[in-house]
VMD Tcl script that draws the C-alpha trace (Angstrom):
set ca {
  {15.58 -129.48 -184.95}
  {16.69 -126.80 -182.53}
  {14.50 -124.23 -184.42}
  {11.39 -126.56 -184.33}
  {11.87 -127.20 -180.60}
  {11.94 -123.43 -179.89}
  {8.95 -122.81 -182.12}
  {6.86 -125.46 -180.34}
  {8.08 -124.07 -177.02}
  {7.04 -120.49 -178.00}
  {3.61 -121.83 -179.13}
  {3.22 -123.71 -175.85}
  {4.09 -120.62 -173.76}
  {1.68 -118.43 -175.92}
  {-1.19 -121.03 -175.46}
  {-0.70 -121.17 -171.63}
  {-0.41 -117.35 -171.47}
  {-3.57 -117.02 -173.49}
  {-5.37 -119.73 -171.32}
  {-4.44 -117.99 -168.07}
  {-5.67 -114.61 -169.47}
  {-8.80 -116.17 -170.67}
  {-9.75 -117.81 -167.56}
  {-8.71 -114.96 -165.28}
  {-10.96 -112.55 -167.25}
  {-13.77 -115.04 -167.10}
  {-13.37 -115.87 -163.51}
  {-13.84 -112.38 -162.54}
  {-17.44 -112.62 -163.88}
  {-18.12 -115.82 -161.78}
  {-16.26 -115.41 -158.49}
  {-18.95 -115.62 -155.84}
  {-21.80 -116.36 -158.20}
  {-24.06 -119.21 -157.58}
  {-23.61 -120.98 -161.00}
  {-25.33 -124.03 -162.08}
  {-23.73 -127.36 -161.58}
  {-21.37 -128.85 -164.33}
  {-17.85 -128.78 -165.41}
  {-15.79 -126.32 -167.77}
  {-13.38 -128.79 -169.13}
  {-9.86 -127.92 -170.36}
  {-8.76 -124.39 -170.78}
  {-10.04 -122.62 -173.97}
  {-11.06 -125.96 -175.36}
  {-13.55 -126.83 -172.63}
  {-15.78 -129.72 -173.55}
  {-15.74 -128.88 -177.34}
  {-14.11 -132.01 -178.53}
  {-16.66 -134.20 -176.75}
  {-19.47 -132.02 -177.94}
  {-18.59 -132.27 -181.57}
  {-17.29 -136.00 -181.53}
  {-20.61 -137.16 -180.18}
  {-22.25 -135.57 -183.27}
  {-19.91 -137.20 -185.58}
  {-20.67 -140.48 -184.03}
  {-24.30 -140.15 -184.66}
  {-25.51 -139.36 -181.13}
  {-25.24 -135.51 -180.33}
  {-28.04 -135.71 -177.87}
  {-25.88 -137.89 -175.53}
  {-23.78 -134.74 -174.61}
  {-26.99 -132.99 -173.27}
  {-28.69 -136.11 -171.72}
  {-25.49 -137.45 -170.00}
  {-25.01 -133.98 -168.23}
  {-28.78 -133.76 -167.40}
  {-28.59 -137.07 -165.67}
  {-25.33 -136.13 -163.89}
  {-26.08 -132.56 -162.93}
  {-29.58 -131.33 -163.48}
  {-32.54 -131.84 -165.73}
  {-33.12 -128.04 -165.87}
  {-29.76 -126.37 -166.38}
  {-25.98 -127.09 -166.25}
  {-22.71 -125.16 -167.22}
  {-20.09 -126.14 -169.61}
  {-17.45 -124.51 -171.97}
  {-17.53 -124.65 -175.75}
  {-15.90 -122.88 -178.60}
  {-13.70 -120.89 -176.17}
  {-16.72 -119.63 -174.23}
  {-18.54 -120.37 -170.92}
  {-21.95 -121.73 -171.55}
  {-25.08 -122.38 -169.72}
  {-27.29 -125.15 -171.20}
  {-31.12 -124.60 -170.65}
  {-33.07 -127.81 -170.65}
  {-36.60 -129.06 -170.98}
  {-39.83 -127.19 -171.97}
  {-39.66 -124.79 -169.22}
  {-36.07 -123.68 -170.13}
  {-37.19 -123.49 -173.82}
  {-40.14 -121.27 -172.87}
  {-37.99 -119.08 -170.70}
  {-35.49 -118.29 -173.39}
  {-38.01 -117.97 -176.30}
  {-40.07 -115.53 -174.17}
  {-37.14 -113.46 -173.09}
  {-35.52 -112.93 -176.43}
  {-33.89 -109.37 -176.76}
  {-34.75 -108.86 -173.05}
  {-32.50 -111.05 -171.07}
  {-30.80 -112.96 -174.02}
  {-30.02 -112.24 -177.63}
  {-28.77 -114.43 -180.34}
  {-25.05 -115.07 -180.36}
  {-22.85 -116.40 -183.29}
  {-19.34 -118.02 -182.93}
  {-16.24 -116.02 -184.00}
  {-16.06 -118.14 -187.28}
  {-19.45 -116.57 -188.32}
  {-18.30 -113.05 -187.37}
  {-15.16 -113.38 -189.54}
  {-17.02 -114.70 -192.61}
  {-19.87 -112.13 -192.26}
  {-18.16 -109.04 -191.07}
  {-20.37 -106.34 -192.72}
  {-23.55 -107.58 -191.07}
  {-21.99 -107.35 -187.61}
  {-21.16 -103.63 -187.61}
  {-24.51 -103.19 -185.72}
  {-25.78 -105.43 -182.96}
  {-27.07 -108.90 -183.67}
  {-30.38 -107.64 -182.19}
  {-30.65 -104.91 -184.86}
  {-29.53 -107.21 -187.61}
  {-32.10 -109.77 -186.52}
  {-34.93 -107.16 -186.53}
  {-33.86 -105.94 -189.96}
  {-33.94 -109.39 -191.53}
  {-37.21 -110.50 -189.91}
  {-38.76 -107.19 -191.24}
  {-37.62 -108.07 -194.75}
  {-38.61 -111.72 -194.91}
  {-42.41 -112.08 -193.90}
  {-43.52 -110.51 -197.25}
  {-41.95 -113.60 -199.03}
  {-42.08 -116.42 -196.46}
  {-45.48 -116.24 -194.90}
  {-48.05 -118.79 -196.15}
  {-50.05 -116.30 -198.22}
  {-46.98 -115.05 -200.13}
  {-45.75 -118.51 -200.75}
  {-48.88 -119.54 -202.72}
  {-47.47 -117.76 -205.65}
  {-44.23 -119.72 -205.57}
  {-45.92 -123.10 -205.27}
  {-46.03 -123.64 -208.92}
  {-42.32 -122.89 -209.48}
  {-41.61 -125.37 -206.57}
  {-43.77 -127.89 -208.31}
  {-42.13 -127.50 -211.73}
  {-38.68 -127.44 -210.34}
  {-39.17 -130.67 -208.33}
  {-40.63 -132.54 -211.35}
  {-37.69 -131.33 -213.44}
  {-35.21 -132.40 -210.99}
  {-36.61 -135.78 -210.51}
  {-37.07 -136.53 -214.19}
  {-33.61 -135.42 -215.02}
  {-31.60 -136.81 -212.01}
  {-33.51 -139.79 -210.92}
  {-35.75 -141.30 -213.77}
  {-34.12 -144.22 -215.54}
  {-31.52 -144.52 -212.77}
  {-31.09 -147.80 -210.98}
  {-29.08 -146.38 -208.19}
  {-28.99 -142.77 -206.95}
  {-27.14 -140.94 -204.07}
  {-30.02 -139.20 -202.26}
  {-28.13 -136.62 -200.07}
  {-26.07 -134.91 -202.69}
  {-28.85 -134.94 -205.27}
  {-31.37 -133.41 -202.67}
  {-28.77 -130.64 -201.74}
  {-28.56 -129.91 -205.45}
  {-32.25 -129.64 -205.68}
  {-32.87 -127.49 -202.58}
  {-30.02 -125.18 -203.53}
  {-31.34 -124.83 -207.05}
  {-34.69 -123.92 -205.80}
  {-33.41 -121.41 -203.30}
  {-31.39 -119.78 -206.13}
  {-34.44 -119.58 -208.28}
  {-36.78 -118.19 -205.70}
  {-34.40 -115.79 -203.84}
  {-32.28 -114.38 -206.64}
  {-33.98 -115.59 -209.89}
  {-31.01 -117.61 -211.00}
  {-31.87 -120.58 -213.09}
  {-28.93 -121.37 -215.39}
  {-27.48 -124.93 -214.06}
  {-23.94 -123.93 -214.71}
  {-24.30 -120.78 -212.65}
  {-26.01 -122.59 -209.90}
  {-23.35 -125.44 -209.92}
  {-20.60 -122.78 -209.59}
  {-22.33 -121.28 -206.68}
  {-22.95 -124.56 -205.00}
  {-19.20 -125.46 -205.14}
  {-18.23 -122.44 -203.15}
  {-21.22 -122.76 -200.81}
  {-20.01 -126.16 -199.83}
  {-16.55 -124.72 -198.83}
  {-18.19 -121.82 -197.02}
  {-20.51 -124.23 -194.88}
  {-17.59 -126.30 -193.88}
  {-15.67 -123.18 -192.78}
  {-18.51 -121.81 -190.68}
  {-18.57 -124.89 -188.44}
  {-14.76 -125.10 -188.18}
  {-12.55 -123.78 -185.54}
  {-11.60 -120.04 -186.25}
  {-7.99 -120.64 -187.18}
  {-7.19 -118.41 -190.11}
  {-4.13 -120.15 -191.75}
  {-3.90 -121.03 -195.36}
  {-5.28 -124.46 -196.11}
  {-7.47 -124.59 -193.00}
  {-11.34 -125.14 -193.65}
  {-11.89 -121.67 -191.87}
  {-9.47 -119.74 -194.34}
  {-11.03 -121.64 -197.14}
  {-14.52 -120.64 -195.92}
  {-13.46 -116.96 -195.73}
  {-12.08 -117.09 -199.37}
  {-15.27 -118.90 -200.70}
  {-17.39 -116.15 -199.00}
  {-15.56 -113.52 -200.73}
  {-15.92 -115.23 -204.08}
  {-19.68 -115.64 -203.59}
  {-20.00 -112.11 -202.24}
  {-18.34 -110.65 -205.34}
  {-20.65 -112.71 -207.59}
  {-23.70 -111.52 -205.67}
  {-22.49 -107.90 -205.82}
  {-22.52 -108.12 -209.65}
  {-25.98 -109.75 -209.69}
  {-27.17 -106.94 -207.29}
  {-25.70 -104.07 -209.58}
  {-27.36 -105.50 -212.62}
  {-30.73 -106.01 -210.73}
  {-30.63 -102.44 -209.56}
  {-30.25 -101.30 -213.26}
  {-33.11 -103.43 -214.39}
  {-35.40 -102.18 -211.62}
  {-34.53 -98.57 -212.44}
  {-35.46 -99.26 -216.14}
  {-38.64 -101.10 -215.11}
  {-37.51 -104.46 -216.76}
  {-38.49 -106.49 -213.78}
  {-41.01 -106.36 -210.88}
  {-40.03 -105.12 -207.46}
  {-41.75 -108.20 -206.08}
  {-40.06 -110.65 -208.33}
  {-37.89 -112.21 -205.47}
  {-36.37 -111.35 -202.15}
  {-33.33 -109.65 -203.83}
  {-35.74 -107.16 -205.45}
  {-37.65 -106.64 -202.35}
  {-34.39 -105.80 -200.40}
  {-33.16 -103.46 -203.03}
  {-36.47 -101.41 -203.07}
  {-37.12 -101.46 -199.44}
  {-35.96 -98.27 -197.25}
  {-35.58 -97.80 -193.56}
  {-37.46 -95.25 -191.27}
  {-34.99 -92.68 -192.60}
  {-35.73 -93.35 -196.23}
  {-32.32 -94.99 -196.84}
  {-31.76 -98.00 -198.91}
  {-29.77 -100.97 -197.76}
  {-26.05 -101.05 -198.62}
  {-25.22 -103.45 -201.39}
  {-22.71 -105.27 -199.11}
  {-25.23 -105.82 -196.46}
  {-27.70 -107.07 -199.15}
  {-25.11 -109.58 -200.43}
  {-24.46 -110.88 -196.90}
  {-28.15 -111.39 -196.13}
  {-28.72 -113.19 -199.46}
  {-25.73 -115.35 -198.74}
  {-27.09 -116.21 -195.33}
  {-30.53 -117.09 -196.87}
  {-29.00 -119.18 -199.35}
  {-27.23 -121.14 -196.72}
  {-30.34 -121.38 -194.43}
  {-32.55 -122.13 -197.29}
  {-31.05 -125.36 -198.37}
  {-28.94 -127.01 -195.73}
  {-31.66 -127.84 -193.20}
  {-34.39 -128.76 -195.73}
  {-31.91 -131.07 -197.44}
  {-31.35 -132.91 -194.26}
  {-34.93 -133.31 -193.45}
  {-35.95 -134.57 -197.04}
  {-32.95 -137.01 -196.88}
  {-33.86 -138.37 -193.55}
  {-37.50 -138.68 -194.53}
  {-36.42 -140.87 -197.58}
  {-34.32 -142.97 -195.05}
  {-37.30 -143.59 -192.90}
  {-39.66 -144.27 -195.67}
  {-37.32 -146.85 -197.09}
  {-36.94 -148.56 -193.65}
  {-40.75 -148.44 -192.77}
  {-42.97 -149.86 -195.66}
  {-46.27 -149.19 -193.84}
  {-45.41 -145.61 -193.36}
  {-44.30 -145.31 -196.93}
  {-47.63 -147.09 -198.06}
  {-49.70 -144.52 -195.98}
  {-47.83 -141.61 -197.53}
  {-48.25 -142.96 -201.00}
  {-52.04 -143.57 -200.52}
  {-52.47 -139.96 -199.47}
  {-50.34 -138.53 -202.30}
  {-52.03 -140.75 -204.99}
  {-55.47 -139.37 -203.84}
  {-54.19 -135.87 -204.41}
  {-52.54 -136.82 -207.77}
  {-55.72 -138.62 -209.00}
  {-57.77 -135.23 -208.36}
  {-55.42 -133.24 -210.82}
  {-55.75 -132.80 -214.48}
  {-52.84 -134.11 -216.43}
  {-50.05 -131.51 -216.21}
  {-51.93 -129.50 -213.56}
  {-49.60 -128.06 -210.87}
  {-50.13 -128.51 -207.13}
  {-52.17 -125.81 -205.30}
  {-52.64 -124.63 -201.68}
  {-55.62 -126.89 -201.17}
  {-53.53 -129.94 -202.14}
  {-50.96 -128.88 -199.48}
  {-53.52 -128.70 -196.82}
  {-54.55 -132.42 -197.62}
  {-51.04 -133.70 -196.98}
  {-51.76 -134.10 -193.23}
  {-50.34 -137.54 -192.66}
  {-47.37 -136.67 -194.89}
  {-46.58 -133.71 -192.69}
  {-46.96 -135.74 -189.59}
  {-44.33 -138.12 -190.96}
  {-41.97 -135.19 -191.69}
  {-42.56 -133.77 -188.07}
  {-41.72 -137.16 -186.57}
  {-38.61 -137.20 -188.70}
  {-37.64 -133.84 -187.36}
  {-38.25 -135.10 -183.71}
  {-35.88 -137.87 -184.18}
  {-33.30 -136.12 -186.38}
  {-33.73 -132.40 -185.91}
  {-32.13 -130.43 -188.68}
  {-30.61 -128.25 -186.02}
  {-29.51 -129.50 -182.68}
  {-29.96 -126.30 -180.96}
  {-28.94 -122.62 -180.98}
  {-26.74 -120.12 -179.20}
  {-27.73 -117.07 -177.12}
  {-25.93 -114.50 -175.01}
  {-27.02 -113.09 -171.61}
  {-27.58 -109.37 -171.90}
  {-27.60 -108.75 -168.20}
  {-27.10 -110.63 -165.01}
  {-30.33 -112.63 -164.08}
  {-31.23 -115.70 -162.18}
  {-32.93 -118.92 -163.44}
  {-33.95 -122.04 -161.37}
  {-32.13 -120.49 -158.37}
  {-28.74 -120.17 -160.11}
  {-26.97 -117.04 -161.43}
  {-26.62 -116.30 -165.14}
  {-23.67 -113.73 -165.60}
  {-23.95 -111.01 -168.17}
  {-21.92 -112.01 -171.25}
  {-22.07 -115.79 -170.67}
  {-23.28 -117.83 -173.71}
  {-26.40 -119.89 -173.55}
  {-27.31 -123.05 -175.44}
  {-30.70 -124.70 -175.87}
  {-31.16 -128.04 -177.50}
  {-34.10 -129.97 -178.83}
  {-32.25 -133.03 -177.45}
  {-33.54 -132.23 -173.85}
  {-37.11 -132.83 -174.88}
  {-37.38 -134.64 -178.31}
  {-36.07 -137.93 -177.03}
  {-37.26 -137.70 -173.51}
  {-39.74 -140.38 -172.56}
  {-41.41 -137.90 -170.18}
  {-42.83 -135.98 -173.22}
  {-42.62 -138.65 -176.05}
  {-43.35 -142.19 -174.74}
  {-41.12 -144.79 -176.32}
  {-39.06 -142.08 -177.87}
  {-37.13 -144.18 -180.29}
  {-40.24 -145.51 -181.84}
  {-41.23 -143.82 -185.24}
  {-44.88 -142.81 -184.66}
  {-46.41 -140.03 -186.83}
  {-49.62 -140.08 -184.70}
  {-47.95 -138.04 -182.01}
  {-48.74 -135.06 -184.18}
  {-52.42 -135.81 -184.61}
  {-54.98 -133.48 -182.84}
  {-53.22 -130.88 -180.68}
  {-49.86 -132.61 -181.08}
  {-46.99 -132.43 -178.39}
  {-47.14 -130.42 -175.31}
  {-46.12 -126.80 -175.69}
  {-42.25 -126.27 -175.87}
  {-41.40 -129.94 -176.08}
  {-41.20 -130.02 -180.03}
  {-38.91 -127.19 -181.06}
  {-37.17 -128.08 -184.59}
  {-37.97 -124.46 -185.61}
  {-37.13 -122.88 -182.22}
  {-39.79 -120.54 -180.84}
  {-40.81 -117.00 -179.78}
  {-39.64 -114.00 -181.75}
  {-36.79 -116.00 -183.21}
  {-38.86 -118.92 -184.52}
  {-37.37 -119.86 -187.93}
  {-38.96 -117.48 -190.39}
  {-38.60 -120.10 -193.20}
  {-40.83 -122.73 -191.47}
  {-43.55 -122.38 -194.02}
  {-41.08 -122.38 -196.89}
  {-39.42 -125.44 -195.59}
  {-42.87 -127.15 -195.04}
  {-43.84 -126.58 -198.67}
  {-40.53 -127.76 -199.98}
  {-40.50 -130.91 -198.10}
  {-44.13 -131.81 -199.01}
  {-43.92 -131.02 -202.68}
  {-40.80 -133.17 -202.92}
  {-42.54 -136.03 -200.94}
  {-45.60 -135.83 -203.32}
  {-43.64 -136.34 -206.31}
  {-40.98 -138.79 -205.18}
  {-43.36 -141.30 -203.77}
  {-45.72 -141.21 -206.66}
  {-42.73 -141.65 -209.07}
  {-40.56 -144.29 -207.09}
  {-40.16 -146.86 -204.43}
  {-36.71 -147.31 -203.04}
  {-34.54 -149.57 -200.94}
  {-31.41 -148.68 -198.98}
  {-28.24 -150.16 -200.33}
  {-26.28 -149.74 -196.98}
  {-28.85 -151.03 -194.37}
  {-27.03 -149.79 -191.39}
  {-25.76 -146.55 -192.65}
  {-25.32 -144.10 -189.82}
  {-26.49 -140.49 -189.67}
  {-23.69 -138.05 -188.57}
  {-24.18 -134.54 -187.33}
  {-21.54 -132.07 -188.72}
  {-23.45 -130.18 -187.32}
  {-26.40 -130.67 -189.57}
  {-27.33 -134.36 -189.92}
  {-26.42 -136.22 -193.01}
  {-26.05 -139.88 -194.00}
  {-22.32 -141.03 -193.57}
  {-22.23 -142.45 -197.09}
  {-24.71 -140.12 -198.81}
  {-27.68 -142.67 -198.64}
  {-27.28 -144.68 -201.82}
  {-30.62 -146.21 -202.72}
  {-32.01 -148.60 -205.44}
  {-34.86 -147.21 -207.21}
  {-38.01 -148.93 -208.61}
  {-40.47 -146.94 -210.72}
  {-43.85 -146.60 -209.25}
  {-46.58 -147.32 -211.84}
}
mol new
graphics top color blue
foreach p $ca { graphics top sphere $p radius 0.5 }
foreach p [lrange $ca 0 end-1] q [lrange $ca 1 end] { graphics top cylinder $p $q radius 0.2 }
display resetview
């Protein structure tokens, strides 16, 4: 007992010493500055507990809106993840951040991400961002995605026929995650073997949990498990990369086969190829980003289509007209996607109400002022769609599901931001749009469904997901 007491006492002293050190260093940057209103909460912890707990309760926007109502509709200060933060609110705040990317602010990642992706952080986040965005457009712009539309169509049909057909009840969220991950593996690194994909998926789940956890690296913690999972995935990817390099040298495959081949054949201004470990990290990041958010949107869409029969009927009408124009076995093409206007409005309204990402982090590169307040260099910045997506000023009757909001010119600029904006707008936006619409086309043509748990909540961890996996009862659509 005495040893336990001494250990606890030592940990308490260390925590207090670290807290004093942390706040002393931070205060040097804010003493005398005219900071935005708000509160910083507890030492080190700040307001992190409330920030994450509101997400798990299903109302992450409450953290933002409560402080907007209390302090300012434009800007407030808080402390999250052991860092001082300034939250920018509203369309003017969104426009300011998006238009000053890499000038006044730059992307910032929590320490947990830095530990899991160490090789990609040997250079600045600005440089890494530029590198990745130079690599992606060749594969993720609309013109390039047209060649992958047939693969998406076939993969979707195969998934629904194998995992949904002749089933009375299915768990939507895990099945959709399996589908989007399989498709990402197929399109990004040309892996199709189900066993290989399933092994990858198991470790990716552990990795994703580790990324959003506290950066406590002790055996048994989610963060520690996430680091180990990342190492296992990285080793597997390195084996794939080495084999792909050999196949490319022997002209066995095309350099434009997928994103991996493109990364292996691309050189920088000095004629140097990317390092294998950097490629592994970037592929790892793309596989995470290429399935988590779209899984959430597709699942939320199925939830609303089950709850809103009139909306479901309109989507079905549009998709049946497209299906009726096709020959038996004919795959979807780009013209078919352009006809899915109402279906995409539905998906947009889903992302307004349940954005796949609540917001994103930035860091102040220099001291600057905004809305009359000082933003110190090094402080972290948070922007959130919650400040506009459910604001009646920009979306009347915001809790009402209304796809017509996106007809014509759509919402006012910078009020609808599920994909961010400016130089850092999500490069996978068109990829996500295709994946969502192809899935909607086939699932409504094949099935009608009803929720088994009528009042099932959506929780945000931090990506929104149904608390019980969204079990539904299927009925074949004839």
